[in-house]
N, CA, C and O atoms as a printed pandas DataFrame, in Angstrom:
     atom_number atom_name residue_name chain_id  residue_number  x_coord  y_coord  z_coord
0              1         N          UNK        A               1  141.055   52.457  180.213
1              2        CA          UNK        A               1  139.796   52.453  179.539
2              3         C          UNK        A               1  139.927   51.691  178.233
3              4         O          UNK        A               1  140.854   51.938  177.462
4              5         N          UNK        A               2  139.026   50.781  177.980
5              6        CA          UNK        A               2  139.112   49.988  176.756
6              7         C          UNK        A               2  138.060   50.440  175.760
7              8         O          UNK        A               2  136.973   50.871  176.146
8              9         N          UNK        A               3  138.381   50.342  174.486
9             10        CA          UNK        A               3  137.456   50.735  173.422
10            11         C          UNK        A               3  136.578   49.533  173.091
11            12         O          UNK        A               3  137.078   48.468  172.728
12            13         N          UNK        A               4  135.241   49.718  173.223
13            14        CA          UNK        A               4  134.318   48.606  172.979
14            15         C          UNK        A               4  133.961   48.463  171.497
15            16         O          UNK        A               4  133.349   47.466  171.115
16            17         N          UNK        A               5  134.319   49.410  170.675
17            18        CA          UNK        A               5  134.016   49.320  169.249
18            19         C          UNK        A               5  135.156   48.637  168.523
19            20         O          UNK        A               5  136.329   48.897  168.793
20            21         N          UNK        A               6  134.798   47.760  167.598
21            22        CA          UNK        A               6  135.795   47.049  166.822
22            23         C          UNK        A               6  136.111   47.876  165.573
23            24         O          UNK        A               6  135.198   48.133  164.788
24            25         N          UNK        A               7  137.329   48.295  165.355
25            26        CA          UNK        A               7  137.641   49.137  164.203
26            27         C          UNK        A               7  137.522   48.385  162.874
27            28         O          UNK        A               7  137.321   49.037  161.849
28            29         N          UNK        A               8  137.632   47.073  162.832
29            30        CA          UNK        A               8  137.520   46.286  161.601
30            31         C          UNK        A               8  136.469   45.189  161.774
31            32         O          UNK        A               8  136.820   44.061  162.120
32            33         N          UNK        A               9  135.194   45.490  161.543
33            34        CA          UNK        A               9  134.170   44.440  161.679
34            35         C          UNK        A               9  134.084   43.593  160.399
35            36         O          UNK        A               9  133.169   43.782  159.597
36            37         N          UNK        A              10  135.002   42.687  160.206
37            38        CA          UNK        A              10  135.032   41.872  158.985
38            39         C          UNK        A              10  134.095   40.676  159.063
39            40         O          UNK        A              10  133.765   40.093  158.030
40            41         N          UNK        A              11  133.660   40.299  160.250
41            42        CA          UNK        A              11  132.801   39.122  160.377
42            43         C          UNK        A              11  131.388   39.378  159.854
43            44         O          UNK        A              11  130.730   38.431  159.422
44            45         N          UNK        A              12  130.901   40.605  159.875
45            46        CA          UNK        A              12  129.515   40.908  159.505
46            47         C          UNK        A              12  129.353   41.315  158.042
47            48         O          UNK        A              12  128.220   41.491  157.592
48            49         N          UNK        A              13  130.423   41.468  157.294
49            50        CA          UNK        A              13  130.318   41.920  155.910
50            51         C          UNK        A              13  129.974   40.761  154.981
51            52         O          UNK        A              13  130.449   39.643  155.180
52            53         N          UNK        A              14  129.145   41.025  153.961
53            54        CA          UNK        A              14  128.880   39.970  152.974
54            55         C          UNK        A              14  130.088   39.808  152.067
55            56         O          UNK        A              14  130.921   40.710  151.981
56            57         N          UNK        A              15  130.195   38.675  151.391
57            58        CA          UNK        A              15  131.340   38.491  150.495
58            59         C          UNK        A              15  131.252   39.466  149.322
59            60         O          UNK        A              15  130.150   39.847  148.928
60            61         N          UNK        A              16  132.379   39.874  148.761
61            62        CA          UNK        A              16  132.346   40.829  147.650
62            63         C          UNK        A              16  131.657   40.206  146.436
63            64         O          UNK        A              16  131.774   39.001  146.213
64            65         N          UNK        A              17  130.936   41.019  145.645
65            66        CA          UNK        A              17  130.244   40.460  144.484
66            67         C          UNK        A              17  131.233   39.989  143.432
67            68         O          UNK        A              17  132.334   40.521  143.293
68            69         N          UNK        A              18  130.803   38.974  142.700
69            70        CA          UNK        A              18  131.657   38.414  141.659
70            71         C          UNK        A              18  131.724   39.380  140.481
71            72         O          UNK        A              18  130.737   40.039  140.154
72            73         N          UNK        A              19  132.865   39.460  139.861
73            74        CA          UNK        A              19  133.014   40.368  138.718
74            75         C          UNK        A              19  132.426   39.771  137.453
75            76         O          UNK        A              19  132.111   40.509  136.520
76            77         N          UNK        A              20  132.267   38.439  137.395
77            78        CA          UNK        A              20  131.674   37.783  136.231
78            79         C          UNK        A              20  130.199   37.502  136.488
79            80         O          UNK        A              20  129.870   36.890  137.503
80            81         N          UNK        A              21  129.291   37.932  135.594
81            82        CA          UNK        A              21  127.872   37.636  135.805
82            83         C          UNK        A              21  127.607   36.153  135.580
83            84         O          UNK        A              21  128.349   35.501  134.845
84            85         N          UNK        A              22  126.570   35.615  136.194
85            86        CA          UNK        A              22  126.273   34.193  135.996
86            87         C          UNK        A              22  125.844   33.944  134.552
87            88         O          UNK        A              22  125.193   34.787  133.935
88            89         N          UNK        A              23  126.210   32.799  134.029
89            90        CA          UNK        A              23  125.869   32.452  132.657
90            91         C          UNK        A              23  124.544   31.701  132.629
91            92         O          UNK        A              23  124.274   30.850  133.476
92            93         N          UNK        A              24  123.725   32.037  131.635
93            94        CA          UNK        A              24  122.442   31.380  131.464
94            95         C          UNK        A              24  122.609   30.297  130.419
95            96         O          UNK        A              24  123.135   30.542  129.333
96            97         N          UNK        A              25  122.168   29.119  130.747
97            98        CA          UNK        A              25  122.305   28.011  129.822
98            99         C          UNK        A              25  121.324   28.183  128.666
99           100         O          UNK        A              25  120.129   28.373  128.893
100          101         N          UNK        A              26  121.807   28.118  127.453
101          102        CA          UNK        A              26  120.951   28.255  126.277
102          103         C          UNK        A              26  120.902   26.967  125.477
103          104         O          UNK        A              26  120.334   26.944  124.385
104          105         N          UNK        A              27  121.474   25.915  125.985
105          106        CA          UNK        A              27  121.488   24.661  125.247
106          107         C          UNK        A              27  120.114   24.009  125.305
107          108         O          UNK        A              27  119.536   23.843  126.379
108          109         N          UNK        A              28  119.600   23.642  124.135
109          110        CA          UNK        A              28  118.323   22.933  124.037
110          111         C          UNK        A              28  118.537   21.710  123.174
111          112         O          UNK        A              28  119.667   21.372  122.821
112          113         N          UNK        A              29  117.455   21.059  122.841
113          114        CA          UNK        A              29  117.572   19.885  121.990
114          115         C          UNK        A              29  117.985   20.276  120.575
115          116         O          UNK        A              29  118.432   19.424  119.808
116          117         N          UNK        A              30  117.840   21.568  120.215
117          118        CA          UNK        A              30  118.229   22.035  118.885
118          119         C          UNK        A              30  119.735   22.162  118.760
119          120         O          UNK        A              30  120.257   22.270  117.650
120          121         N          UNK        A              31  120.423   22.152  119.853
121          122        CA          UNK        A              31  121.872   22.278  119.801
122          123         C          UNK        A              31  122.333   23.411  120.680
123          124         O          UNK        A              31  121.520   24.217  121.133
124          125         N          UNK        A              32  123.614   23.487  120.927
125          126        CA          UNK        A              32  124.130   24.558  121.787
126          127         C          UNK        A              32  124.038   25.911  121.093
127          128         O          UNK        A              32  124.215   26.015  119.879
128          129         N          UNK        A              33  123.766   26.922  121.864
129          130        CA          UNK        A              33  123.706   28.272  121.326
130          131         C          UNK        A              33  122.346   28.650  120.768
131          132         O          UNK        A              33  122.143   29.810  120.409
132          133         N          UNK        A              34  121.415   27.727  120.683
133          134        CA          UNK        A              34  120.070   28.051  120.191
134          135         C          UNK        A              34  119.316   28.770  121.306
135          136         O          UNK        A              34  119.505   28.445  122.478
136          137         N          UNK        A              35  118.477   29.728  120.973
137          138        CA          UNK        A              35  117.754   30.453  122.027
138          139         C          UNK        A              35  116.760   29.546  122.744
139          140         O          UNK        A              35  116.155   28.654  122.150
140          141         N          UNK        A              36  116.616   29.801  124.016
141          142        CA          UNK        A              36  115.683   29.028  124.842
142          143         C          UNK        A              36  114.503   29.924  125.200
143          144         O          UNK        A              36  114.695   30.993  125.781
144          145         N          UNK        A              37  113.299   29.508  124.864
145          146        CA          UNK        A              37  112.092   30.263  125.164
146          147         C          UNK        A              37  111.397   29.639  126.361
147          148         O          UNK        A              37  111.367   28.414  126.481
148          149         N          UNK        A              38  110.833   30.455  127.255
149          150        CA          UNK        A              38  110.181   29.891  128.436
150          151         C          UNK        A              38  108.933   29.085  128.067
151          152         O          UNK        A              38  108.610   28.111  128.747
152          153         N          UNK        A              39  108.232   29.472  127.008
153          154        CA          UNK        A              39  107.060   28.740  126.544
154          155         C          UNK        A              39  107.259   28.374  125.080
155          156         O          UNK        A              39  106.796   29.093  124.195
156          157         N          UNK        A              40  107.932   27.283  124.820
157          158        CA          UNK        A              40  108.198   26.941  123.427
158          159         C          UNK        A              40  106.909   26.596  122.692
159          160         O          UNK        A              40  105.943   26.160  123.319
160          161         N          UNK        A              41  106.876   26.781  121.384
161          162        CA          UNK        A              41  105.667   26.452  120.634
162          163         C          UNK        A              41  105.411   24.949  120.635
163          164         O          UNK        A              41  106.327   24.144  120.807
164          165         N          UNK        A              42  104.152   24.596  120.440
165          166        CA          UNK        A              42  103.795   23.178  120.379
166          167         C          UNK        A              42  104.409   22.555  119.132
167          168         O          UNK        A              42  104.579   23.211  118.104
168          169         N          UNK        A              43  104.733   21.288  119.247
169          170        CA          UNK        A              43  105.311   20.587  118.094
170          171         C          UNK        A              43  104.253   20.314  117.030
171          172         O          UNK        A              43  104.560   20.298  115.838
172          173         N          UNK        A              44  103.017   20.102  117.453
173          174        CA          UNK        A              44  101.916   19.870  116.506
174          175         C          UNK        A              44  100.777   20.810  116.862
175          176         O          UNK        A              44  100.705   21.319  117.980
176          177         N          UNK        A              45   99.897   21.035  115.915
177          178        CA          UNK        A              45   98.725   21.853  116.182
178          179         C          UNK        A              45   97.774   21.104  117.106
179          180         O          UNK        A              45   97.596   19.895  116.958
180          181         N          UNK        A              46   97.155   21.809  118.064
181          182        CA          UNK        A              46   96.198   21.129  118.946
182          183         C          UNK        A              46   94.958   20.700  118.166
183          184         O          UNK        A              46   94.706   21.172  117.058
184          185         N          UNK        A              47   94.207   19.812  118.761
185          186        CA          UNK        A              47   92.998   19.343  118.082
186          187         C          UNK        A              47   91.949   20.452  118.043
187          188         O          UNK        A              47   92.082   21.467  118.726
188          189         N          UNK        A              48   90.919   20.251  117.248
189          190        CA          UNK        A              48   89.912   21.273  116.982
190          191         C          UNK        A              48   89.151   21.636  118.252
191          192         O          UNK        A              48   88.835   22.808  118.458
192          193         N          UNK        A              49   88.851   20.673  119.099
193          194        CA          UNK        A              49   88.092   20.950  120.323
194          195         C          UNK        A              49   88.881   21.870  121.258
195          196         O          UNK        A              49   88.309   22.765  121.880
196          197         N          UNK        A              50   90.175   21.650  121.353
197          198        CA          UNK        A              50   91.007   22.500  122.213
198          199         C          UNK        A              50   91.066   23.920  121.666
199          200         O          UNK        A              50   90.952   24.887  122.418
200          201         N          UNK        A              51   91.243   24.040  120.355
201          202        CA          UNK        A              51   91.270   25.377  119.755
202          203         C          UNK        A              51   89.945   26.105  119.959
203          204         O          UNK        A              51   89.930   27.297  120.265
204          205         N          UNK        A              52   88.840   25.393  119.792
205          206        CA          UNK        A              52   87.526   25.997  119.978
206          207         C          UNK        A              52   87.345   26.467  121.426
207          208         O          UNK        A              52   86.804   27.545  121.670
208          209         N          UNK        A              53   87.797   25.656  122.373
209          210        CA          UNK        A              53   87.697   26.031  123.793
210          211         C          UNK        A              53   88.552   27.254  124.098
211          212         O          UNK        A              53   88.115   28.159  124.809
212          213         N          UNK        A              54   89.772   27.284  123.561
213          214        CA          UNK        A              54   90.642   28.436  123.782
214          215         C          UNK        A              54   90.048   29.697  123.154
215          216         O          UNK        A              54   90.127   30.777  123.739
216          217         N          UNK        A              55   89.463   29.566  121.984
217          218        CA          UNK        A              55   88.859   30.708  121.306
218          219         C          UNK        A              55   87.681   31.250  122.105
219          220         O          UNK        A              55   87.546   32.463  122.262
220          221         N          UNK        A              56   86.828   30.360  122.612
221          222        CA          UNK        A              56   85.681   30.795  123.432
222          223         C          UNK        A              56   86.144   31.492  124.704
223          224         O          UNK        A              56   85.561   32.496  125.116
224          225         N          UNK        A              57   87.188   30.960  125.322
225          226        CA          UNK        A              57   87.719   31.596  126.526
226          227         C          UNK        A              57   88.253   32.986  126.204
227          228         O          UNK        A              57   88.035   33.928  126.965
228          229         N          UNK        A              58   88.959   33.117  125.066
229          230        CA          UNK        A              58   89.494   34.423  124.674
230          231         C          UNK        A              58   88.374   35.415  124.408
231          232         O          UNK        A              58   88.487   36.585  124.774
232          233         N          UNK        A              59   87.299   34.971  123.780
233          234        CA          UNK        A              59   86.160   35.858  123.514
234          235         C          UNK        A              59   85.519   36.297  124.822
235          236         O          UNK        A              59   85.162   37.465  124.971
236          237         N          UNK        A              60   85.368   35.385  125.765
237          238        CA          UNK        A              60   84.789   35.746  127.071
238          239         C          UNK        A              60   85.648   36.788  127.780
239          240         O          UNK        A              60   85.135   37.768  128.319
240          241         N          UNK        A              61   86.957   36.565  127.773
241          242        CA          UNK        A              61   87.860   37.505  128.433
242          243         C          UNK        A              61   87.799   38.879  127.767
243          244         O          UNK        A              61   87.732   39.901  128.449
244          245         N          UNK        A              62   87.820   38.898  126.436
245          246        CA          UNK        A              62   87.770   40.172  125.725
246          247         C          UNK        A              62   86.456   40.885  126.014
247          248         O          UNK        A              62   86.443   42.094  126.248
248          249         N          UNK        A              63   85.358   40.150  126.000
249          250        CA          UNK        A              63   84.052   40.766  126.267
250          251         C          UNK        A              63   84.005   41.353  127.672
251          252         O          UNK        A              63   83.467   42.439  127.886
252          253         N          UNK        A              64   84.574   40.624  128.623
253          254        CA          UNK        A              64   84.580   41.112  130.005
254          255         C          UNK        A              64   85.405   42.386  130.116
255          256         O          UNK        A              64   84.965   43.358  130.729
256          257         N          UNK        A              65   86.603   42.388  129.524
257          258        CA          UNK        A              65   87.467   43.575  129.591
258          259         C          UNK        A              65   86.831   44.754  128.856
259          260         O          UNK        A              65   86.923   45.895  129.308
260          261         N          UNK        A              66   86.190   44.476  127.726
261          262        CA          UNK        A              66   85.559   45.533  126.935
262          263         C          UNK        A              66   84.420   46.177  127.721
263          264         O          UNK        A              66   84.301   47.401  127.760
264          265         N          UNK        A              67   83.584   45.349  128.344
265          266        CA          UNK        A              67   82.475   45.906  129.121
266          267         C          UNK        A              67   82.976   46.649  130.351
267          268         O          UNK        A              67   82.398   47.664  130.740
268          269         N          UNK        A              68   84.038   46.157  130.961
269          270        CA          UNK        A              68   84.604   46.868  132.112
270          271         C          UNK        A              68   85.152   48.230  131.686
271          272         O          UNK        A              68   85.003   49.217  132.406
272          273         N          UNK        A              69   85.780   48.280  130.523
273          274        CA          UNK        A              69   86.339   49.545  130.044
274          275         C          UNK        A              69   85.220   50.550  129.768
275          276         O          UNK        A              69   85.329   51.716  130.147
276          277         N          UNK        A              70   84.145   50.107  129.110
277          278        CA          UNK        A              70   83.034   51.017  128.841
278          279         C          UNK        A              70   82.356   51.457  130.139
279          280         O          UNK        A              70   82.005   52.627  130.296
280          281         N          UNK        A              71   82.177   50.527  131.054
281          282        CA          UNK        A              71   81.566   50.883  132.334
282          283         C          UNK        A              71   82.392   51.903  133.090
283          284         O          UNK        A              71   81.849   52.841  133.675
284          285         N          UNK        A              72   83.698   51.721  133.079
285          286        CA          UNK        A              72   84.590   52.670  133.751
286          287         C          UNK        A              72   84.542   54.031  133.071
287          288         O          UNK        A              72   84.530   55.058  133.750
288          289         N          UNK        A              73   84.515   54.058  131.744
289          290        CA          UNK        A              73   84.469   55.333  131.018
290          291         C          UNK        A              73   83.161   56.072  131.299
291          292         O          UNK        A              73   83.166   57.287  131.498
292          293         N          UNK        A              74   82.051   55.350  131.315
293          294        CA          UNK        A              74   80.750   55.992  131.585
294          295         C          UNK        A              74   80.714   56.510  133.014
295          296         O          UNK        A              74   80.258   57.627  133.258
296          297         N          UNK        A              75   81.186   55.712  133.953
297          298        CA          UNK        A              75   81.200   56.139  135.355
298          299         C          UNK        A              75   82.095   57.364  135.550
299          300         O          UNK        A              75   81.746   58.278  136.298
300          301         N          UNK        A              76   83.241   57.380  134.883
301          302        CA          UNK        A              76   84.132   58.536  134.993
302          303         C          UNK        A              76   83.481   59.771  134.381
303          304         O          UNK        A              76   83.587   60.861  134.945
304          305         N          UNK        A              77   82.812   59.625  133.244
305          306        CA          UNK        A              77   82.134   60.760  132.613
306          307         C          UNK        A              77   81.045   61.327  133.497
307          308         O          UNK        A              77   80.939   62.543  133.658
308          309         N          UNK        A              78   80.237   60.455  134.071
309          310        CA          UNK        A              78   79.176   60.931  134.967
310          311         C          UNK        A              78   79.753   61.591  136.216
311          312         O          UNK        A              78   79.219   62.587  136.706
312          313         N          UNK        A              79   80.837   61.032  136.720
313          314        CA          UNK        A              79   81.465   61.616  137.910
314          315         C          UNK        A              79   82.008   63.012  137.629
315          316         O          UNK        A              79   81.824   63.928  138.431
316          317         N          UNK        A              80   82.678   63.173  136.485
317          318        CA          UNK        A              80   83.202   64.498  136.145
318          319         C          UNK        A              80   82.076   65.490  135.866
319          320         O          UNK        A              80   82.203   66.671  136.190
320          321         N          UNK        A              81   80.979   65.029  135.270
321          322        CA          UNK        A              81   79.835   65.902  135.032
322          323         C          UNK        A              81   79.243   66.362  136.369
323          324         O          UNK        A              81   78.943   67.542  136.551
324          325         N          UNK        A              82   79.079   65.414  137.302
325          326        CA          UNK        A              82   78.542   65.766  138.618
326          327         C          UNK        A              82   79.487   66.704  139.363
327          328         O          UNK        A              82   79.036   67.640  140.024
328          329         N          UNK        A              83   80.781   66.463  139.263
329          330        CA          UNK        A              83   81.748   67.338  139.913
330          331         C          UNK        A              83   81.690   68.742  139.322
331          332         O          UNK        A              83   81.765   69.729  140.054
332          333         N          UNK        A              84   81.556   68.834  138.003
333          334        CA          UNK        A              84   81.413   70.140  137.362
334          335         C          UNK        A              84   80.147   70.837  137.790
335          336         O          UNK        A              84   80.144   72.054  137.975
336          337         N          UNK        A              85   79.064   70.088  137.951
337          338        CA          UNK        A              85   77.793   70.666  138.396
338          339         C          UNK        A              85   77.941   71.221  139.810
339          340         O          UNK        A              85   77.448   72.307  140.116
340          341         N          UNK        A              86   78.625   70.464  140.667
341          342        CA          UNK        A              86   78.814   70.902  142.061
342          343         C          UNK        A              86   79.692   72.146  142.107
343          344         O          UNK        A              86   79.375   73.096  142.824
344          345         N          UNK        A              87   80.789   72.157  141.353
345          346        CA          UNK        A              87   81.708   73.295  141.393
346          347         C          UNK        A              87   81.066   74.533  140.791
347          348         O          UNK        A              87   81.178   75.622  141.354
348          349         N          UNK        A              88   80.393   74.384  139.653
349          350        CA          UNK        A              88   79.822   75.536  138.972
350          351         C          UNK        A              88   78.508   75.979  139.610
351          352         O          UNK        A              88   78.153   77.156  139.549
352          353         N          UNK        A              89   77.800   75.057  140.209
353          354        CA          UNK        A              89   76.513   75.398  140.795
354          355         C          UNK        A              89   75.387   75.350  139.770
355          356         O          UNK        A              89   74.309   75.894  140.013
356          357         N          UNK        A              90   75.614   74.724  138.655
357          358        CA          UNK        A              90   74.605   74.601  137.609
358          359         C          UNK        A              90   75.124   73.677  136.534
359          360         O          UNK        A              90   76.106   72.959  136.725
360          361         N          UNK        A              91   74.446   73.705  135.394
361          362        CA          UNK        A              91   74.822   72.829  134.305
362          363         C          UNK        A              91   76.203   73.217  133.764
363          364         O          UNK        A              91   76.383   74.343  133.300
364          365         N          UNK        A              92   77.182   72.303  133.818
365          366        CA          UNK        A              92   78.528   72.662  133.371
366          367         C          UNK        A              92   78.695   72.673  131.852
367          368         O          UNK        A              92   79.705   73.164  131.348
368          369         N          UNK        A              93   77.720   72.141  131.119
369          370        CA          UNK        A              93   77.828   72.111  129.663
370          371         C          UNK        A              93   76.947   73.193  129.052
371          372         O          UNK        A              93   75.721   73.083  129.096
372          373         N          UNK        A              94   77.542   74.229  128.486
373          374        CA          UNK        A              94   76.735   75.315  127.934
374          375         C          UNK        A              94   75.928   74.894  126.714
375          376         O          UNK        A              94   74.973   75.586  126.360
376          377         N          UNK        A              95   76.263   73.811  126.069
377          378        CA          UNK        A              95   75.523   73.384  124.882
378          379         C          UNK        A              95   74.142   72.854  125.238
379          380         O          UNK        A              95   73.289   72.738  124.358
380          381         N          UNK        A              96   73.902   72.532  126.496
381          382        CA          UNK        A              96   72.592   72.027  126.903
382          383         C          UNK        A              96   71.622   73.136  127.307
383          384         O          UNK        A              96   70.474   72.840  127.639
384          385         N          UNK        A              97   72.044   74.402  127.291
385          386        CA          UNK        A              97   71.151   75.502  127.648
386          387         C          UNK        A              97   70.196   75.760  126.495
387          388         O          UNK        A              97   70.558   75.600  125.329
388          389         N          UNK        A              98   68.999   76.151  126.821
389          390        CA          UNK        A              98   68.023   76.484  125.780
390          391         C          UNK        A              98   68.346   77.862  125.215
391          392         O          UNK        A              98   68.811   78.744  125.936
392          393         N          UNK        A              99   68.097   78.039  123.928
393          394        CA          UNK        A              99   68.378   79.326  123.283
394          395         C          UNK        A              99   67.465   80.418  123.823
395          396         O          UNK        A              99   67.886   81.566  123.956
396          397         N          UNK        A             100   66.229   80.076  124.133
397          398        CA          UNK        A             100   65.272   81.071  124.627
398          399         C          UNK        A             100   65.734   81.637  125.965
399          400         O          UNK        A             100   65.613   82.837  126.210
400          401         N          UNK        A             101   66.264   80.771  126.831
401          402        CA          UNK        A             101   66.734   81.237  128.130
402          403         C          UNK        A             101   67.912   82.194  127.976
403          404         O          UNK        A             101   67.953   83.238  128.627
404          405         N          UNK        A             102   68.865   81.846  127.122
405          406        CA          UNK        A             102   70.041   82.695  126.962
406          407         C          UNK        A             102   69.661   84.020  126.294
407          408         O          UNK        A             102   70.235   85.053  126.638
408          409         N          UNK        A             103   68.699   84.022  125.336
409          410        CA          UNK        A             103   68.253   85.262  124.699
410          411         C          UNK        A             103   67.544   86.172  125.685
411          412         O          UNK        A             103   67.753   87.385  125.670
412          413         N          UNK        A             104   66.702   85.598  126.548
413          414        CA          UNK        A             104   65.966   86.424  127.505
414          415         C          UNK        A             104   66.908   87.023  128.555
415          416         O          UNK        A             104   66.697   88.150  129.002
416          417         N          UNK        A             105   67.931   86.283  128.943
417          418        CA          UNK        A             105   68.890   86.813  129.918
418          419         C          UNK        A             105   69.683   87.966  129.311
419          420         O          UNK        A             105   69.919   88.973  129.978
420          421         N          UNK        A             106   70.092   87.830  128.062
421          422        CA          UNK        A             106   70.848   88.891  127.400
422          423         C          UNK        A             106   69.972   90.124  127.226
423          424         O          UNK        A             106   70.422   91.245  127.465
424          425         N          UNK        A             107   68.726   89.924  126.811
425          426        CA          UNK        A             107   67.825   91.053  126.584
426          427         C          UNK        A             107   67.502   91.762  127.897
427          428         O          UNK        A             107   67.460   92.992  127.934
428          429         N          UNK        A             108   67.274   91.013  128.972
429          430        CA          UNK        A             108   66.922   91.650  130.253
430          431         C          UNK        A             108   68.129   92.373  130.842
431          432         O          UNK        A             108   67.953   93.371  131.541
432          433         N          UNK        A             109   69.338   91.906  130.587
433          434        CA          UNK        A             109   70.505   92.577  131.126
434          435         C          UNK        A             109   70.805   93.880  130.381
435          436         O          UNK        A             109   71.444   94.766  130.949
436          437         N          UNK        A             110   70.368   94.024  129.133
437          438        CA          UNK        A             110   70.606   95.237  128.357
438          439         C          UNK        A             110   69.492   96.260  128.540
439          440         O          UNK        A             110   69.612   97.386  128.057
440          441         N          UNK        A             111   68.422   95.899  129.220
441          442        CA          UNK        A             111   67.313   96.813  129.403
442          443         C          UNK        A             111   66.373   96.835  128.196
443          444         O          UNK        A             111   65.489   97.689  128.130
444          445         N          UNK        A             112   66.537   95.942  127.267
445          446        CA          UNK        A             112   65.687   95.879  126.082
446          447         C          UNK        A             112   64.520   94.954  126.398
447          448         O          UNK        A             112   64.723   93.863  126.930
448          449         N          UNK        A             113   63.289   95.380  126.075
449          450        CA          UNK        A             113   62.156   94.504  126.349
450          451         C          UNK        A             113   62.234   93.209  125.535
451          452         O          UNK        A             113   62.737   93.193  124.411
452          453         N          UNK        A             114   61.736   92.147  126.118
453          454        CA          UNK        A             114   61.800   90.835  125.492
454          455         C          UNK        A             114   60.765   90.739  124.384
455          456         O          UNK        A             114   59.629   91.178  124.562
456          457         N          UNK        A             115   61.132   90.182  123.262
457          458        CA          UNK        A             115   60.244   90.037  122.114
458          459         C          UNK        A             115   59.880   88.556  122.005
459          460         O          UNK        A             115   60.757   87.692  121.976
460          461         N          UNK        A             116   58.578   88.276  121.947
461          462        CA          UNK        A             116   58.110   86.905  121.787
462          463         C          UNK        A             116   58.200   86.513  120.342
463          464         O          UNK        A             116   57.763   87.261  119.468
464          465         N          UNK        A             117   58.756   85.355  120.069
465          466        CA          UNK        A             117   58.834   84.853  118.704
466          467         C          UNK        A             117   57.830   83.736  118.544
467          468         O          UNK        A             117   57.639   82.921  119.447
468          469         N          UNK        A             118   57.188   83.703  117.386
469          470        CA          UNK        A             118   56.218   82.645  117.177
470          471         C          UNK        A             118   56.573   81.788  115.991
471          472         O          UNK        A             118   55.852   80.842  115.674
């Protein structure tokens, strides 16, 4: 009987990892050892039209994000209010109850006749 399993499967193993990490080149036109930035600053300031266009784009983006944030907050507030209404079976905010309603309920539960205020 022959064994079909190979006790040393060396052909399928990946090579062992290197003990030295790869070096990142930091040489730039400033000289060796200077830090390299992925987006280096411009050598000169852009012209006024480009700056104005970039500023308008930034304002549009900020306005869009700001309105989305407010819309999401309002939608979440309404959703939680509706969920509270469904769970409680009535108005979940006690501050919205009328004082007259709460006074009449307290008076009727104590057996005291209700007094009309004018």
